N, C-alpha and C positions, 0 to 999 in steps of 0.2 A: 330758189327754184320751186315752182308749185308742184307738190307731190300728193297733197291731200285735198279731197273735196268733201264738203259737208252740206247739210241742209238744215235750216231752222224751221220748225213747225210750231207756230204760236198757239195752235189749237182751234182753228176755225172749222165749224161744221159746214156742210153744204148749205148755202143760202141762195135765195132766188131774187130776181128783180134787182140786180146790182148796177152800180154806176151812178153818175151824177143825177140822172133822171129816175133812178130807182128809189126804193123805200129808204127814208131817212134812218140813220143808224139808231136813233133813240126810239123809233117806232117799231123796231124789230123785237119780237118776243117769240121764243120757240118752246114747245112742250119738253118736259124732262126726257122723254124717250129719244127725241131728236138730239138734244144736247149731249146725252150719254153716248151718242154715236161717234163722238170725237175719239173714243178709245179704239174703236174698230178702224177708223181712218188712220190713226197713228200707227196701229199695228200693220196695216197694209203697206203704208209708206216705208216703215222700218224694215219690213221683210223684203220689199223690192230693193231698197238701198243695200241691204245685206247681200243680196244675190249679185248685185251689179258693181260692187267695189267701192262704194263710198266709205269714208273713214268714220264720220260721226253724224248721228241723227240727234239734233238738238231740239229740246222742247222748252216752252216757257211756262212759268208759274203764274196763274191768274185766278181770280175769284169773282163770283156773283154775276157773271156775264150772260144774262138771259138773252142778250142780243145775238149770241152764237159766234162771237168773234174770237175769243180766247178762253177756252173751256177746260183746261187741264189744271186743277187746283193743287195736285201733288205730283210734281215731276219725278221725285225719287221712287214713289210707289209705281208709277207708270213705267219708268225706266227699268225697274227690277222685273216687272212683268215682261217687257220687251226683250230683256236679256235672256229670258227663258224660252222665247219663241224665235230667236235669231241665233246665229252662230258666231259671227265675227265682228259685226259693226259695234262701235262704241256708242253709248247713249249719253248725251250731254245735257246737263242742267243749265238751260239758257234762258232764264237764270232763277235760282232760288232768291227770293226777295227777303233779305236778312231782317229788315225792320218788322216783318210779319211773323218772325220766329223768336223763340228763346234761342240764343246762340248755341247752348249746349245740346238742346234737342236737335237742332240742325246738324251739329257735329256728330252726334250719336247716330242719327238716321243715315247720314252719308256713310259713316263707317260700316254700318250694318249692310247697306246696299253694296258697298265696295267688296265686302267679304262674300256676300251671297251671289254676286254677279261674276265673281272671278276677276274683278278688277276692270270691268268694262264700262263703268259709269264715271263720267268726267264731271267734276265739281264746278259750280259756277255761282257767283253772287251778284246781286244788283240791289239798287236802292228803291226801285219802284217808280211808277209814274201815274197810277190811277188813284185819285183821292178816295174813291169809293172802296178800294181794297185796303190801302195802307192805314187810312184813318179809322176804318171800321175795326181793324185789329188793334187799335189803341196806340198807334205810333204816328209821328208827325210826317206830313208830306207837304202841306201848304207852307209850313215853316221849313224851307230848304236847308238853312244852316243847321237846324236841330236834327233834321233827317240825316244829313251827312255825318254829324257828330255821333249820333246813335249808331249808324251803319259802321263807322270806323271802329268804334269800341267793340261792336259785336264781332267784326272780322278779326280784330286782335285776339279776342277770346277764343274764337274757333281755331285759329292757328296755334295758339298756346296749347289748346286741348289736343290737337293733332300731333304736335311735334315734341311734346314733353311727357315723360313717364308720369310726372305729377306736376301740378301747377296751382297757382292762386292768382287772383286778380282783384285789384282795388281801383275802381273808376267812378265816373260820375253816375252811371246808370246801373252798374252791377258791382256787388261785392261777393266774390266767389272764392271759397265757400263762405257761407255765413258762419261766424264764430259761435258755434253752438256745441253743447256737450253731446258726445256720441260714443256709446259703448265704453265709457270709462275714460275718455280723453277729450281734449278740446280740438275741434275740427280746424285744421290749418291748411290742408291741401286736398285736391281732388285728382282722381285719375279717370280719364275717359275710358269706359269699358263697353265694347271693345274700341280700340283705336283702329284706324284704317291699316290694312296690311301693307299698302304701297305708299311709302313715304320718300320724299315729300309729296304731298297731295298736289296734283296738277289742278290749277284753278284758273277760271276765266271770268272776265267782267266786261260788260259793254262800255265803250267809250262814247260819250255824247258830246259834251262841250270841250273836253280835253283841258281842263284847268290844271295849272301846275300842281296844286295841292292833290287833286285826284290822281294824276299820273305819278307823282312822287310816292303816294300811298301804295299804288299798285306795284311799282318797281321795288319798294321796300319789302313787300311780301311775296315777290316773285309771281304775281298774278299776271296772266297774259290777257291781251286786249282784243275785243271784236269791234271793228269799226264799220259803220254802214249796215245796210240790210235791215230786216225787221222793221222797226218803227222809224229808222233814220233815213232820210232821203239824201241823195247825192253821192253815195258810195264812199270810198276811202278818201279822206281829206289829207292832202299833202302836208299841210301845216301841222296836223295832229301827229302824223308820222314823225316829223322833225322834232316836235315837243316830246314824243315818246323816247326818241334817241337821247334827247337832252336830259330827261328824267333819269335814265339809266346811267348816263355819263356822270351825273352828280354822285352816283354810288360807285364810280370807278368801273362801270361795265360798258364795254364798247359793243354796240349793236349795229348790224347792217340795216339799211332801210327796209322796213317791213318785218324785221325779225321779232319773234314772240308775239305776232299779231295774226289776226284772221280778217280778211276783207270780205264783207258780206254784200250781196246784191240780190234784188228781186230779178227774176228772169222769166222769159217766155220764148220758146223756140218755135220756128215755123220754117217754111221753105224760103221765105223772104222777109225782109224787115217790114214791108208793107202788110203782109199777111199777119205778122206778129202784132202790129199796131191795131189792125182790125179786130183780132181775136182777143187780145189782152187788154185793150183800152178800158173796157168796163170794169175789169178787176183792179187795174191801177187806180181808177177813180174811186172805187169802193174803199180801197186801202187809204186813199187820201181823205175820204170822209171820216174814216175811223180815227186815224192818227193826227190829222190836222186839227181836229177838235181838241185834242190833248196837248196842243202847242208843241208837238214834236217835229213839225215841219216849219223851220224858222222863217222861211221866205213868205209864208202866208200871213196876210193881214187879217185883222179882226173882221173887216167887211167881207173878205173872201170866205172866212170860216162861217159867217152867218149865211152867206149865199148857199154854201154847200148843204145847209139844212133844208133848203127849199128845192124839191125836184122840178118845180116849174121854172125856176130862174137858173139853176146851176148849169144845165146843158149848154146854154148859149152865153154864159158869163166867161169872163177872163179868169180862168182857173188853170192850175197845172195840168198839162196833158202828157200822155205817155210819149209822144213824139219828142218833146223837149227833154224828158228824162233819159231817153235812149241817146239822144244827141249829146247830152252832157256827160254820159258815161255812168250815170247813177242807176240805170236799169239796163239789163242785158236782154235785148230783144232783137230777133232776126234769125238768120240762117245759122247752122252750125259753124260754117266757115267764118262768118262775121263775129260770132261769139269767141271762137278760138283766137282770131286776130286781136280782139280787144283784150283778152286775158293774157295773150303773149306780150302785148305792149306793157301791161301791168307788171308781168314777170320781169321784163327787161328793166323797167324803171325801179323796181323794188327787189333787189337781188336777195334780200334776207327773207322774203315772204315765201312760206311753204304751204299755206292753207287758204283756200277759198270756200266761202259758203254761198250756196245758191238756193233761194227760197221762192215759194209761190205766194202771190199776193192774196190778201183776204178775199174770199169769195170763189176762188178757183175750186171747182168740185173735185171729189176724190178721183173720179175717172181721169180727169185732165191732169191732176197732180201726179198720178202714177205714170201716165203717158209722157209727161214732161220730164220727170226724173229719170225714166228709162232712156228716153232719147238723149238727154244730156250725158248719161253714163256711156252710151254706146257711140255717140257722134262727136263729143267734145273731149271727154276725159282721156281717151287714148292718144290725143295729140300732145300730152304732157309727159315728158320722160320721168320715169320713176313712179307715176301714179299707179296705184294698185287696182287693176281692173279685172273683175271676174266675169266670166260668161254668164248671161242671164239663164236662170233655170228653165228647163223645158216645161211647158204647160202640161 
């Protein structure tokens, strides 16, 4: 039963001239003052969501994006600030990219944020998908097997540090602690100081391809999975949900369909589906320009990706359109009743699912983000039994 509604904000500032006929992504460059506006935008969204009953406001870690698409480099610092200007909403790390951190610094920073926020920050880890980010920080991404190997060792270390009074680790990439003399003895173990107050730590990770190795790793560590939304097109994939069940079954855990998962969607509400298509189409296209180039939309060919770089060719080319995404169920677009019906059908099919995330595409300006999130809270969320809905604050 769906009882929790979240939203993921990857950190886009307000941008102009969007869509297939708009400015190519690689040609966008904004001044620092505009890029820094992402924090005010995040604060306004988090405060509205806090007032209207959402469960978690997720943010994504990204770096060096002068194009204005994903501009929050430190999710934990931002989340801690938002915890101080909101009352109830949880702040989610969606996601901390482990290969760009030393695992013990990430563990320490989360523990600090957990304590100072009163337990309102939700941990999350990911492997990364921007070469400009991961490779610049000295970790592999082009070499995907090396990236996964490093990520898995880092997460092992993080959970050792969280869950044990003292620990040590000997692996391919890390020897912790180094066996050095310290105050008259030989160093053999470390203690994370401080450790999180709330154990075990709730942790989330995005599910992209859904390989058996990846799902087994998540199940082993009790990591919950986000499918769809953000950079992934097509919404929740039934085959991934079945593989998720199988991974937990190999550990002797029986899950209902959708349990320990969150299904994510981009959305846009209007009085009708036709109006939603007209108003949101350009934002859907901008999102496709951004993430298609990163090979995160599997259905796109190399030729289509090349065409999307050319605003003269792209508008009339055979490229993904919002109408098709709505029809396939990967994008929630239309009237409140249509969106409720779609989510009710998902609830029926996946009885273990209790969490949905709805996000706005790249390019949606702050004013529209706030209007859309409030409308979803007041016109969709009340249709779901058990969802915690608070009345909007008076202006």
